[in-house]
N, C-alpha and C positions, 0 to 999 in steps of 0.2 A: 171452376170457382176458385178465386184467389183465397189463400189462407193468410189469416192475420193473428199474430201472437199480441196480446195486450199485456203490459208488464207495469204493474202499479201496487204499491203497498196499501192502497185505501180501496176497500171492498166497494163502496159506494161508486167510485169512479170506474172500478172494473165492470160493475153491472151496468152502468149507463153506457159505456162504450161498447160492451158486448151486445146490448140490446140494439143500439144503433146500427152497428156493422151487420148484425144478422138481417136487420130490415132492409139493408142496401145489398144484400145478396152475397155477403162474405161469409166464409167458414171461420169461425172464431175459436181461439183458445186463450186462456189467461194464465197468467204467472204472477205470483205474489211478491217475488223479490228478483234480483238480478241473477242469483245463483239458481234459482228455480227456473228462470227463463233460458239461462245458458244450457242447463241440462236437457230441457224440451227442445232447444233449437239444434243441439247436437243429436238428438235422438231421431228428430224429424224437422229439417229446416223449413220454416214456413216462407210464404213469399214476401211478407211484410211484418216488420215489428213496430208496434208503438209502445214508447216506454216513456216513463217519468224520468226527469234528470235526477232529482233528488229522492233518494231512497235509503232506508236503512241498509247496511251491509254494502253490497256491490252496488254502486250508483250507475246512473244511466250511461255516463261517458265511459266508464270502464266496461260495461256491457258491449258498447259500440267498438271499442278497441279489440275486445275478446272475439267478437263476431268477426272483425276484419283479420285478425291475426289467424283464426281458423280457415281464412280463404273462402268464406262462404259469401254468396251474391245476394243474401238477404237484405232487402232495402229497409233501412231504420229511419223512423220519424220520431224525434223526441218531443216531449211535452215540457214546457218550461213556464213557472208561474211568473206573473209581472215582477219586474225587479231582478230577475235572474236570466236575462237575455244573453248575458255573456257566457253563461254556462252552455246554453243552447248553441251558441256560436262556436264554443270549444268542442261540443259534441259533434258539430258538422266538420269542423276541421280534422276531427278523429275519424270521420267517414260516414257520418250520418246524412240522410239525403235532405232533410227539411226539418223544420220545428213548428209546433203549434203552441201559441200562447195560452195559459190557463188563467182564469176559467175560459173554455173554448166554445165557439159557436158550433152546433152539430153540422151545419153546411160547410163549414171551414175545414173540419176534420175530413169529411167526404171528399171535399175538392182537392185536398192535398193527397189524399190516396189515389184519386182519380189521375192526378197529374203524375204521380209516381208510376201508376200503371202504364200510361202512355209513354213515358220515358223508358221504362223497362222494355215495352214493346219495340220502340225505336232501336234500343241498344241490341236487342235480340236480332232484329233485321239487320243492323250494322254488323254485328257478329257473323251473321250468315253470308251476308255480301263479301266481308273479309276473308271468311274462310273459303268461300267459292273462288275468290281472286287468288288465295294462296294454293288452292288446289289446281287451277290453271297454270299457276307459275311453277308448281313442283315438278321436277323431273328426277325420278328415283330419289336420291337423298339430296339434291340440290334444289335451290330455289332462285329463280330469276325471271324478271319479265323485261329486262332491258335488251335492245336489239343485239348487243354484244352476247349476251349469254344465249339468246335465242338462236344465234348462229352456231354456238358451241353445241347446243342441243340437237340441232338439225344435222350436223356432222357426226355426232354420236350415233344419231338414229341410221344414218347411212352406213357408217362404218360397223356397227354392231353386228350386221348378218354376215360378215366376211372375216376370215381368220389372218387377214394381213396384219403386219405389225404396226402398232400406233405409237407416235412419239408425243407426249402430253408435256408441253412447255408452260411455264408460269412461275410467278414470284412465289416465295414460301409464304403458305397460308391461303393459298387461292383455292384449294380443294381439287388438286391433281389426282389424289387417290379416289375421290368421289367419282371423277370423270372415268377412271379405270373400272371402278365397280360398275358403273352404268353400263359400259361397253359389254362387261361380262353378263350382267343381268338381263340385257336386252338382246342377247345373242343366242344362238343354238347351244351354247355351252353352259347356259345358267344353271343347270342341275348338276354340273360338274365342280370340282373345287376352284376357288379363287384363292391364290396364294401370294402374299405381298412380303417384300424383303426390302430394307434400305440398304443400298449398296455401300453408303458412306458410314453405316453405323457399326460394321463388323470388320475386324482386321483381316488382311489379304488372305492369309493361309486358312483362316476360319471360314471366309466367304467362299472360297473355292470348294471346301468341303460341303458347306451349306448348299450351295447351288447343285453341285454335281454328285455329291455322296462320296463315300470311300469304302475301300476294301479293309477288313480286319487285317491289321498289322502294317497298313500302308505307312504310318507314321506313329510316333510314340504313343499318343492318347487313343489310337484307333483300336479299341479293344473289341470291336464287333463290327459286322458290316452295318453300313448306314445308306438309306436311300436319300439323295438330294431333293431340293425344292422342285426341280424340274420334273423328277418323277412323281412327287406328291401332286404336282399339278397337272399330271397326264390327263389328258381329254379335256382340260379346263383352260384357265388362264393364269399365267405368272406374271405379276406386276413387279417390276425392277425400279423402284424409287431412286432418285438421285444417280441416274446412270452415268452422269458425267464423273462421278467418283470412282468408278470401276477401274482397277488397276490394269495396266497395258497387257499383262499376261492373260488376265481374264477376258479381256477385250477380244483376244484371238479365239479363246475357247467359246466365247458367246457367239461370234461371227460364224464358227463352224457349226454350232448347234442350229442357228438360224438357217444356214444353207442346207444342212443334210438332214436335219430333224433327228439327230442321234446325239446321245451323251455318253461319256465314258467316266465311271467312277474313278477316283484317285486310286492308284495301285492295280487296277484291272487293265486287261489287253483288249477286252472285247466291248464293242459299242453296243448300247441299248437304244431301240427305236422309241421315240416319244411323239406325242402328238399334243403340243402345247402351243397356245395363243400367247405370244410375249407382248405386253404393253409396258412401255418405258416412260418415266418422267424425268424432267430435270429443271432445276431453277437457273441453271447456267446457260449460257448462249454457246451451244454446242458447235456452231460454225466458227466461233471465235477459238473455241478450244481445238477444232481441227487445224485451223490456220497456225496455231501456235504449237502443234503437234503434241498435243496432250491427250488427243482422242483420235482414233484411227477414222480416216476418212471413209474407207470401205464400209466399215460398221455404221458409221453415222447415216450413210444413204441407205444401208439395209434396214436401220431402225426408223428412218424418216420417210418411210413409204406414204403414211397417212399422218401428217401433223395436226396436232390440235392445241391451238394456244388458248389458255385460260386468262382472261383480262383480270388485271388488278382491280381492287375494290373502288378505287379512286376514279377508274375509267367506266364504272358503271354505277354511279351514285344513285340512280333511280331505283336501284334494288335494296338500297340501305334501309328505308321504312319497312319494307317486307321482311327483311332479315331481323330487323330490331323486334318486330312483333312476334316473328318464329322463335327467337331466343327468349323473349319473355315469357311465351307460353311454355316453352320447353323445360326452362329452369324454374319457373312457378311450380311445375308439376314435379320436377325432381328434388326441389328444395323445400316444398310444402309451403311456399309463400304465397302472397296474394297481391302482387303489384298489378293493378289494373291496367296502366297505360303509361306512356312516356309523355311528359309535358311538351308542348310546342317549343318552348325555349331549349329544352335538353335535346329534342331532335334537331333543332337547329345547329346546336353545338356539335352533335354527332355527324351532321352532314357536311360540316365545314371542316372536319379533320381529315388529313390525307391518308390514314390508315395504312402505314408502311407494313404493318403485319397482316394486312388483309383480313379475310372473313374470320380467320382464327383469332386475330385480336379483337375483332368486334365481339365475337361470342365470349371471349374472357372478360372484356369490358362489362358486357351485360350481366354475367354471372355475378361479378364482383359488386356492380352497382344494386343489383336485386338484394344481395346479402346485406348491404350497409344502408339500404334506404330506410327512412323512418316512417313514412307514410304509405299510402297505397297508390300514389302517383310518383313516377321516377322523375325527379326534376334536376335542374342544372346543378344543384349542391351536392347531389348524389354521384356525380360524374367526377373523376379523377381531375386534379388540378391541371395536369398537362393537356387535358382536353380543353378545359375552360380557359386557361391561359397558356396556349400552345407555345412551345420553345420554337426556335428558328426551324425552319425546314431542314436545314443541313443537319441539326442535332437529331431530327426525327430519323432521317435517313441512316445516320451512323448508328443510333440506338437499334435499329431494326436487324442488324446483323448481316444484311445483304451488302456483299462486297463488289457488286457489279456496278462499274462506272457508268455503264449505258443507262441501267435503270435508275440510278441515283440522279443523273441529269434529267431523265424524263420526269422524275417526282419534283425537282427543283423547278423545271420549265413549266410545268403545268401549274405549280403554286404560284409562281410569278404572274402567269396569265391570268389566273383567277383572282389575284390581288388587284391587277391592273384594271380588270373589268369592273370589280366591285367600286374601286377608287373612281372610275369614270362613269358610273352608274350605266355600264353596259354599252358605252360609247366606243365601237371597236378602233375608229380612226384614231381617237385620242388615246386609247390603250396602244396601240401599235406604236405610237410616238414616245409613250412611257417606256416601252419595252425596246425601243430602237431596232423595231424590225419593220418589214413592209406590210402593208394592209393586207395584201394577198397571202404572205406567209402566215400571218395571224389567223386569217380565215381558215387556212388549211390546218394549222395546229389546233383551233377550235374544234374542228370536225375530227381531228385524229384523236383528241383526248375526250371526246364526247361532252364537251362543255356546252350547257344549255343556258 
Protein backbone atom coordinates (compact mmCIF):
# COMPACT_ATOMS: atom_id res chain seq x y z
CA UNK A 1 0.00 0.00 0.00
CA UNK A 2 1.49 3.36 -1.08
CA UNK A 3 1.92 6.02 1.61
CA UNK A 4 0.82 9.59 0.90
CA UNK A 5 1.53 12.70 3.00
CA UNK A 6 -1.01 15.52 2.49
CA UNK A 7 0.34 18.98 3.34
CA UNK A 8 -2.06 21.93 3.62
CA UNK A 9 -2.81 24.61 6.19
CA UNK A 10 -6.59 24.28 5.56
CA UNK A 11 -8.16 21.61 7.76
CA UNK A 12 -11.17 21.09 5.46
CA UNK A 13 -8.96 20.34 2.46
CA UNK A 14 -6.81 17.95 4.48
CA UNK A 15 -9.95 16.09 5.54
CA UNK A 16 -11.31 15.87 1.96
CA UNK A 17 -8.05 14.51 0.59
CA UNK A 18 -7.54 12.10 3.46
CA UNK A 19 -11.03 10.61 2.93
CA UNK A 20 -10.61 10.44 -0.85
CA UNK A 21 -7.17 8.78 -0.78
CA UNK A 22 -8.11 6.23 1.89
CA UNK A 23 -11.16 5.29 -0.19
CA UNK A 24 -8.80 4.47 -3.10
CA UNK A 25 -6.51 2.29 -1.02
CA UNK A 26 -3.75 4.70 0.05
CA UNK A 27 -2.25 4.97 3.53
CA UNK A 28 -2.58 8.67 4.42
CA UNK A 29 -0.85 11.01 6.86
CA UNK A 30 -1.40 14.78 7.09
CA UNK A 31 0.78 17.76 7.93
CA UNK A 32 -0.39 21.28 8.75
CA UNK A 33 2.65 23.14 7.43
CA UNK A 34 5.82 22.74 5.40
CA UNK A 35 7.90 22.52 8.58
CA UNK A 36 5.61 19.83 10.01
CA UNK A 37 5.77 17.92 6.71
CA UNK A 38 9.56 18.05 6.56
CA UNK A 39 9.89 16.64 10.07
CA UNK A 40 7.53 13.76 9.20
CA UNK A 41 9.32 13.11 5.89
CA UNK A 42 12.71 12.87 7.62
CA UNK A 43 11.26 10.56 10.29
CA UNK A 44 9.62 8.21 7.77
CA UNK A 45 9.74 9.16 4.05
CA UNK A 46 6.39 8.56 2.31
CA UNK A 47 6.05 7.39 -1.27
CA UNK A 48 4.18 10.54 -2.33
CA UNK A 49 3.63 14.07 -1.02
CA UNK A 50 0.66 16.20 -2.08
CA UNK A 51 1.26 19.78 -0.97
CA UNK A 52 -0.28 23.18 -1.45
CA UNK A 53 2.05 25.76 -2.99
CA UNK A 54 0.86 28.70 -0.88
CA UNK A 55 1.14 28.14 2.88
CA UNK A 56 2.17 30.20 5.86
CA UNK A 57 5.80 29.66 6.88
CA UNK A 58 7.55 27.22 4.57
CA UNK A 59 5.74 27.22 1.23
CA UNK A 60 5.35 24.27 -1.13
CA UNK A 61 8.27 25.28 -3.40
CA UNK A 62 10.68 25.46 -0.47
CA UNK A 63 9.39 22.09 0.75
CA UNK A 64 10.12 20.55 -2.67
CA UNK A 65 13.65 21.99 -2.62
CA UNK A 66 14.29 20.67 0.91
CA UNK A 67 13.11 17.19 -0.07
CA UNK A 68 15.42 17.19 -3.10
CA UNK A 69 18.31 18.59 -1.05
CA UNK A 70 17.90 15.69 1.37
CA UNK A 71 18.36 13.26 -1.54
CA UNK A 72 14.94 11.61 -1.05
CA UNK A 73 13.11 9.87 -3.90
CA UNK A 74 9.70 10.92 -2.59
CA UNK A 75 7.44 12.04 -5.47
CA UNK A 76 5.89 15.47 -4.89
CA UNK A 77 2.63 16.67 -6.43
CA UNK A 78 1.76 20.32 -5.82
CA UNK A 79 -1.67 21.94 -5.63
CA UNK A 80 -2.07 25.42 -7.05
CA UNK A 81 -5.11 27.67 -7.15
CA UNK A 82 -6.21 29.15 -10.48
CA UNK A 83 -4.13 32.21 -11.22
CA UNK A 84 -0.95 30.83 -9.61
CA UNK A 85 0.06 28.33 -12.27
CA UNK A 86 3.46 30.04 -12.49
CA UNK A 87 4.14 28.96 -8.91
CA UNK A 88 3.25 25.37 -9.80
CA UNK A 89 5.65 25.46 -12.75
CA UNK A 90 8.35 26.88 -10.49
CA UNK A 91 7.73 23.98 -8.09
CA UNK A 92 8.12 21.49 -10.94
CA UNK A 93 11.40 23.14 -11.96
CA UNK A 94 12.50 22.66 -8.35
CA UNK A 95 11.77 18.94 -8.61
CA UNK A 96 8.02 18.38 -8.22
CA UNK A 97 6.50 15.67 -10.45
CA UNK A 98 3.20 17.35 -11.43
CA UNK A 99 0.59 19.81 -10.24
CA UNK A 100 -3.17 19.81 -9.72
CA UNK A 101 -5.23 23.00 -10.07
CA UNK A 102 -7.48 24.01 -7.16
CA UNK A 103 -10.37 23.59 -6.81
CA UNK A 104 -9.60 20.08 -8.05
CA UNK A 105 -11.76 17.25 -9.29
CA UNK A 106 -11.40 14.09 -7.24
CA UNK A 107 -10.78 11.90 -10.28
CA UNK A 108 -8.00 14.29 -11.38
CA UNK A 109 -6.12 13.82 -8.07
CA UNK A 110 -6.39 10.02 -8.28
CA UNK A 111 -5.38 9.98 -11.96
CA UNK A 112 -2.28 12.10 -11.21
CA UNK A 113 -1.30 9.74 -8.38
CA UNK A 114 -1.83 6.65 -10.54
CA UNK A 115 0.37 8.16 -13.28
CA UNK A 116 3.04 8.93 -10.68
CA UNK A 117 2.87 5.34 -9.41
CA UNK A 118 3.28 3.98 -12.95
CA UNK A 119 6.24 6.29 -13.56
CA UNK A 120 7.91 5.22 -10.31
CA UNK A 121 7.40 1.55 -11.15
CA UNK A 122 8.99 2.15 -14.55
CA UNK A 123 11.88 4.03 -12.93
CA UNK A 124 12.41 1.16 -10.48
CA UNK A 125 12.49 -1.34 -13.33
CA UNK A 126 14.94 0.86 -15.27
CA UNK A 127 17.15 1.21 -12.20
CA UNK A 128 17.12 -2.55 -11.72
CA UNK A 129 18.03 -3.09 -15.37
CA UNK A 130 20.83 -0.51 -15.20
CA UNK A 131 22.15 -2.06 -12.00
CA UNK A 132 22.08 -5.50 -13.62
CA UNK A 133 23.97 -4.09 -16.62
CA UNK A 134 26.49 -2.47 -14.27
CA UNK A 135 27.00 -5.74 -12.42
CA UNK A 136 27.56 -7.58 -15.70
CA UNK A 137 30.08 -4.91 -16.71
CA UNK A 138 31.81 -4.87 -13.30
CA UNK A 139 35.15 -6.63 -13.01
CA UNK A 140 36.56 -6.23 -9.52
CA UNK A 141 36.96 -2.44 -9.17
CA UNK A 142 36.73 -1.82 -12.94
CA UNK A 143 33.76 -1.19 -15.20
CA UNK A 144 33.62 -1.91 -18.91
CA UNK A 145 31.35 -3.43 -21.50
CA UNK A 146 33.36 -2.46 -24.59
CA UNK A 147 35.17 -5.13 -26.60
CA UNK A 148 38.47 -3.48 -25.64
CA UNK A 149 37.86 -3.86 -21.90
CA UNK A 150 36.42 -7.34 -22.25
CA UNK A 151 39.72 -8.38 -23.80
CA UNK A 152 41.57 -6.89 -20.81
CA UNK A 153 39.27 -8.73 -18.38
CA UNK A 154 39.77 -12.05 -20.19
CA UNK A 155 43.56 -11.64 -20.04
CA UNK A 156 43.43 -10.84 -16.32
CA UNK A 157 41.31 -13.91 -15.66
CA UNK A 158 43.80 -16.15 -17.49
CA UNK A 159 46.90 -14.53 -15.97
CA UNK A 160 45.61 -14.40 -12.37
CA UNK A 161 46.17 -18.09 -11.77
CA UNK A 162 49.88 -17.93 -12.56
CA UNK A 163 52.79 -16.35 -10.67
CA UNK A 164 54.42 -15.01 -13.84
CA UNK A 165 55.38 -11.33 -14.10
CA UNK A 166 52.91 -9.00 -15.80
CA UNK A 167 53.62 -5.63 -17.43
CA UNK A 168 50.58 -3.35 -17.49
CA UNK A 169 50.89 -0.49 -19.98
CA UNK A 170 48.57 2.42 -20.59
CA UNK A 171 48.24 6.16 -20.39
CA UNK A 172 48.01 8.00 -17.07
CA UNK A 173 44.54 7.67 -15.55
CA UNK A 174 43.48 4.48 -17.36
CA UNK A 175 43.42 2.34 -14.20
CA UNK A 176 46.64 0.33 -14.34
CA UNK A 177 46.72 -0.19 -10.56
CA UNK A 178 43.15 -1.54 -10.69
CA UNK A 179 44.39 -4.16 -13.19
CA UNK A 180 47.18 -5.12 -10.78
CA UNK A 181 44.73 -5.40 -7.89
CA UNK A 182 42.39 -7.57 -9.98
CA UNK A 183 45.30 -9.89 -10.85
CA UNK A 184 46.03 -10.22 -7.13
CA UNK A 185 42.44 -10.64 -5.92
CA UNK A 186 41.57 -13.25 -8.54
CA UNK A 187 44.65 -15.38 -7.93
CA UNK A 188 45.81 -17.82 -5.25
CA UNK A 189 47.60 -14.99 -3.40
CA UNK A 190 44.42 -12.99 -2.67
CA UNK A 191 44.67 -13.57 1.11
CA UNK A 192 48.29 -12.39 1.17
CA UNK A 193 49.58 -8.78 1.03
CA UNK A 194 49.19 -6.52 -1.99
CA UNK A 195 51.91 -3.84 -1.77
CA UNK A 196 52.10 -0.92 -4.21
CA UNK A 197 54.90 1.59 -4.77
CA UNK A 198 55.40 4.35 -7.35
CA UNK A 199 59.00 4.09 -8.58
CA UNK A 200 58.95 7.66 -9.87
CA UNK A 201 57.82 9.25 -6.62
CA UNK A 202 60.74 8.25 -4.35
CA UNK A 203 64.41 9.41 -4.61
CA UNK A 204 66.85 6.70 -5.74
CA UNK A 205 68.60 6.12 -2.38
CA UNK A 206 65.31 5.99 -0.49
CA UNK A 207 63.73 3.78 -3.16
CA UNK A 208 66.46 1.15 -2.81
CA UNK A 209 65.90 1.06 0.95
CA UNK A 210 62.10 0.99 0.47
CA UNK A 211 62.26 -1.96 -1.90
CA UNK A 212 65.01 -4.08 -0.36
CA UNK A 213 65.27 -2.88 3.25
CA UNK A 214 68.44 -2.08 5.14
CA UNK A 215 70.59 -3.12 8.08
CA UNK A 216 71.07 -0.85 11.05
CA UNK A 217 74.07 1.43 10.43
CA UNK A 218 74.09 0.81 6.67
CA UNK A 219 73.88 4.59 6.16
CA UNK A 220 73.49 7.72 8.28
CA UNK A 221 69.75 7.53 8.96
CA UNK A 222 69.61 3.72 9.29
CA UNK A 223 69.03 3.66 13.06
CA UNK A 224 67.42 0.22 13.03
CA UNK A 225 66.93 -2.83 10.83
CA UNK A 226 64.17 -2.34 8.27
CA UNK A 227 62.37 -4.84 6.05
CA UNK A 228 61.75 -3.66 2.48
CA UNK A 229 58.57 -3.86 0.43
CA UNK A 230 59.65 -7.15 -1.18
CA UNK A 231 59.68 -8.75 2.28
CA UNK A 232 56.37 -7.06 3.22
CA UNK A 233 54.80 -8.54 0.08
CA UNK A 234 56.20 -12.04 0.73
CA UNK A 235 53.61 -14.60 -0.35
CA UNK A 236 51.61 -11.89 -2.11
CA UNK A 237 51.98 -9.32 -4.88
CA UNK A 238 54.31 -6.33 -5.27
CA UNK A 239 53.04 -3.71 -7.70
CA UNK A 240 55.78 -1.48 -9.11
CA UNK A 241 54.08 1.49 -10.77
CA UNK A 242 55.97 3.70 -13.25
CA UNK A 243 58.65 1.02 -13.66
CA UNK A 244 60.16 3.08 -16.50
CA UNK A 245 61.37 5.55 -13.85
CA UNK A 246 63.49 2.90 -12.08
CA UNK A 247 67.16 4.02 -11.95
CA UNK A 248 69.74 1.81 -13.80
CA UNK A 249 71.35 0.56 -10.57
CA UNK A 250 67.99 -0.66 -9.25
CA UNK A 251 67.11 -2.19 -12.62
CA UNK A 252 70.08 -4.54 -12.12
CA UNK A 253 68.96 -5.44 -8.58
CA UNK A 254 65.36 -6.01 -9.69
CA UNK A 255 66.49 -8.34 -12.50
CA UNK A 256 68.45 -10.39 -9.96
CA UNK A 257 65.42 -10.62 -7.67
CA UNK A 258 63.23 -11.83 -10.53
CA UNK A 259 65.76 -14.42 -11.63
CA UNK A 260 66.73 -15.80 -8.21
CA UNK A 261 63.74 -14.97 -5.95
CA UNK A 262 66.10 -13.56 -3.33
CA UNK A 263 66.75 -10.06 -1.98
CA UNK A 264 69.59 -8.58 0.00
CA UNK A 265 69.06 -5.68 2.42
CA UNK A 266 71.42 -2.71 2.13
CA UNK A 267 74.40 -3.35 4.38
CA UNK A 268 73.87 -7.12 4.64
CA UNK A 269 75.97 -9.89 3.09
CA UNK A 270 73.35 -12.64 3.18
CA UNK A 271 70.47 -13.15 0.74
CA UNK A 272 66.90 -13.70 1.92
CA UNK A 273 64.54 -16.01 0.04
CA UNK A 274 61.21 -14.44 -0.98
CA UNK A 275 58.07 -15.57 -2.79
CA UNK A 276 56.57 -12.49 -4.47
CA UNK A 277 54.59 -12.04 -7.64
CA UNK A 278 55.77 -8.86 -9.36
CA UNK A 279 53.34 -6.79 -11.43
CA UNK A 280 54.72 -3.65 -13.06
CA UNK A 281 53.08 -0.76 -14.87
CA UNK A 282 54.24 2.05 -17.12
CA UNK A 283 52.83 4.97 -19.06
CA UNK A 284 56.05 5.04 -21.11
CA UNK A 285 56.80 3.03 -24.23
CA UNK A 286 59.44 0.70 -22.75
CA UNK A 287 60.49 -0.60 -26.15
CA UNK A 288 61.53 2.95 -27.05
CA UNK A 289 63.24 3.27 -23.66
CA UNK A 290 65.19 0.08 -24.43
CA UNK A 291 66.16 1.31 -27.91
CA UNK A 292 67.44 4.56 -26.40
CA UNK A 293 69.30 2.60 -23.68
CA UNK A 294 67.41 4.10 -20.77
CA UNK A 295 65.96 0.74 -19.76
CA UNK A 296 67.71 -2.62 -19.67
CA UNK A 297 66.66 -4.93 -22.48
CA UNK A 298 67.06 -8.09 -20.36
CA UNK A 299 64.86 -6.60 -17.61
CA UNK A 300 62.24 -5.53 -20.16
CA UNK A 301 61.90 -9.07 -21.50
CA UNK A 302 61.81 -10.47 -17.95
CA UNK A 303 58.98 -8.07 -17.01
CA UNK A 304 57.08 -8.37 -20.28
CA UNK A 305 56.32 -12.10 -19.98
CA UNK A 306 52.61 -11.32 -19.98
CA UNK A 307 51.73 -7.83 -21.26
CA UNK A 308 48.35 -6.20 -20.62
CA UNK A 309 47.55 -2.95 -22.44
CA UNK A 310 44.78 -0.82 -20.91
CA UNK A 311 43.05 1.24 -23.63
CA UNK A 312 42.60 5.00 -23.19
CA UNK A 313 39.05 6.20 -22.58
CA UNK A 314 38.76 7.78 -26.05
CA UNK A 315 39.19 4.28 -27.54
CA UNK A 316 36.34 2.81 -25.50
CA UNK A 317 33.72 5.53 -25.63
CA UNK A 318 30.87 3.03 -25.28
CA UNK A 319 31.94 2.65 -21.63
CA UNK A 320 31.55 6.37 -20.87
CA UNK A 321 27.76 6.36 -20.08
CA UNK A 322 28.32 3.41 -17.73
CA UNK A 323 31.19 5.20 -15.97
CA UNK A 324 29.20 8.46 -15.75
CA UNK A 325 26.34 6.67 -14.01
CA UNK A 326 28.75 4.84 -11.70
CA UNK A 327 30.53 8.06 -10.65
CA UNK A 328 27.16 9.80 -10.23
CA UNK A 329 26.00 7.14 -7.76
CA UNK A 330 29.39 6.96 -6.02
CA UNK A 331 29.75 10.69 -5.39
CA UNK A 332 26.05 11.22 -4.59
CA UNK A 333 26.52 8.73 -1.75
CA UNK A 334 29.83 10.22 -0.62
CA UNK A 335 28.82 13.89 -0.85
CA UNK A 336 25.17 13.38 0.26
CA UNK A 337 23.92 15.00 -2.95
CA UNK A 338 20.90 14.00 -5.02
CA UNK A 339 21.70 14.43 -8.71
CA UNK A 340 19.28 12.02 -10.38
CA UNK A 341 20.72 11.85 -13.86
CA UNK A 342 22.73 13.55 -16.60
CA UNK A 343 20.85 15.35 -19.35
CA UNK A 344 21.15 14.03 -22.93
CA UNK A 345 22.87 17.28 -23.95
CA UNK A 346 25.45 17.01 -21.17
CA UNK A 347 26.12 13.36 -22.00
CA UNK A 348 26.66 14.28 -25.66
CA UNK A 349 29.27 16.86 -24.59
CA UNK A 350 30.97 14.30 -22.34
CA UNK A 351 31.02 11.70 -25.13
CA UNK A 352 32.53 14.20 -27.57
CA UNK A 353 35.48 15.15 -25.36
CA UNK A 354 38.81 13.32 -26.02
CA UNK A 355 39.63 12.73 -22.29
CA UNK A 356 43.42 13.09 -22.31
CA UNK A 357 43.37 12.34 -18.55
CA UNK A 358 41.24 9.22 -19.11
CA UNK A 359 38.99 7.69 -16.41
CA UNK A 360 40.68 9.67 -13.62
CA UNK A 361 39.82 12.93 -15.41
CA UNK A 362 36.22 11.77 -15.97
CA UNK A 363 35.77 10.98 -12.28
CA UNK A 364 37.20 14.35 -11.24
CA UNK A 365 34.87 16.07 -13.71
CA UNK A 366 31.82 14.24 -12.36
CA UNK A 367 32.67 15.09 -8.75
CA UNK A 368 33.14 18.78 -9.62
CA UNK A 369 29.91 18.93 -11.63
CA UNK A 370 27.89 17.25 -8.86
CA UNK A 371 29.13 19.77 -6.29
CA UNK A 372 28.37 22.79 -8.51
CA UNK A 373 25.05 21.60 -10.04
CA UNK A 374 21.97 23.67 -9.14
CA UNK A 375 19.16 21.22 -9.84
CA UNK A 376 18.80 17.45 -9.60
CA UNK A 377 19.71 16.93 -13.28
CA UNK A 378 23.29 17.55 -14.35
CA UNK A 379 23.09 19.70 -17.48
CA UNK A 380 25.47 21.21 -20.01
CA UNK A 381 25.77 24.42 -17.97
CA UNK A 382 27.14 22.38 -15.03
CA UNK A 383 30.09 21.14 -17.10
CA UNK A 384 33.40 23.04 -17.25
CA UNK A 385 33.75 25.49 -20.12
CA UNK A 386 36.66 23.58 -21.67
CA UNK A 387 34.25 20.65 -22.25
CA UNK A 388 31.44 22.79 -23.66
CA UNK A 389 33.79 24.95 -25.75
CA UNK A 390 36.77 22.66 -26.18
CA UNK A 391 40.18 24.09 -26.88
CA UNK A 392 42.20 22.76 -29.78
CA UNK A 393 43.17 19.13 -29.41
CA UNK A 394 46.83 20.18 -29.34
CA UNK A 395 46.17 22.22 -26.16
CA UNK A 396 44.37 19.28 -24.54
CA UNK A 397 47.30 16.98 -25.26
CA UNK A 398 49.81 19.46 -23.86
CA UNK A 399 47.70 20.13 -20.74
CA UNK A 400 47.39 16.40 -19.99
CA UNK A 401 51.07 16.23 -18.94
CA UNK A 402 51.76 13.19 -21.16
CA UNK A 403 55.05 13.79 -23.04
CA UNK A 404 54.75 10.81 -25.41
CA UNK A 405 54.84 12.05 -29.02
CA UNK A 406 53.47 8.68 -30.14
CA UNK A 407 50.35 8.96 -27.94
CA UNK A 408 49.90 12.66 -28.74
CA UNK A 409 49.86 11.84 -32.45
CA UNK A 410 47.20 9.18 -31.85
CA UNK A 411 44.97 11.66 -29.97
CA UNK A 412 45.31 14.28 -32.72
CA UNK A 413 44.81 11.71 -35.50
CA UNK A 414 41.67 10.24 -33.93
CA UNK A 415 40.22 13.71 -33.30
CA UNK A 416 40.77 14.75 -36.92
CA UNK A 417 39.17 11.52 -38.18
CA UNK A 418 36.11 12.06 -35.97
CA UNK A 419 35.80 15.66 -37.17
CA UNK A 420 36.04 14.60 -40.80
CA UNK A 421 33.38 11.92 -40.33
CA UNK A 422 31.10 14.41 -38.53
CA UNK A 423 31.59 16.97 -41.29
CA UNK A 424 30.79 14.43 -44.02
CA UNK A 425 27.91 12.89 -42.01
CA UNK A 426 29.71 9.54 -41.92
CA UNK A 427 30.69 9.40 -45.61
CA UNK A 428 34.05 7.66 -45.37
CA UNK A 429 35.09 8.29 -48.97
CA UNK A 430 34.64 12.06 -48.57
CA UNK A 431 36.26 11.93 -45.12
CA UNK A 432 39.32 10.18 -46.58
CA UNK A 433 39.66 13.00 -49.17
CA UNK A 434 39.47 15.67 -46.44
CA UNK A 435 42.09 13.82 -44.41
CA UNK A 436 44.25 13.27 -47.50
CA UNK A 437 44.66 9.55 -46.84
CA UNK A 438 43.47 6.51 -48.76
CA UNK A 439 39.99 5.05 -48.14
CA UNK A 440 41.64 1.78 -47.09
CA UNK A 441 43.88 3.58 -44.57
CA UNK A 442 40.82 5.37 -43.13
CA UNK A 443 38.93 2.08 -42.70
CA UNK A 444 41.93 0.61 -40.86
CA UNK A 445 42.20 3.64 -38.57
CA UNK A 446 38.43 3.65 -37.86
CA UNK A 447 38.76 0.05 -36.69
CA UNK A 448 41.98 0.76 -34.77
CA UNK A 449 40.42 3.67 -32.84
CA UNK A 450 37.10 1.90 -32.26
CA UNK A 451 35.13 4.67 -34.02
CA UNK A 452 31.51 3.76 -34.58
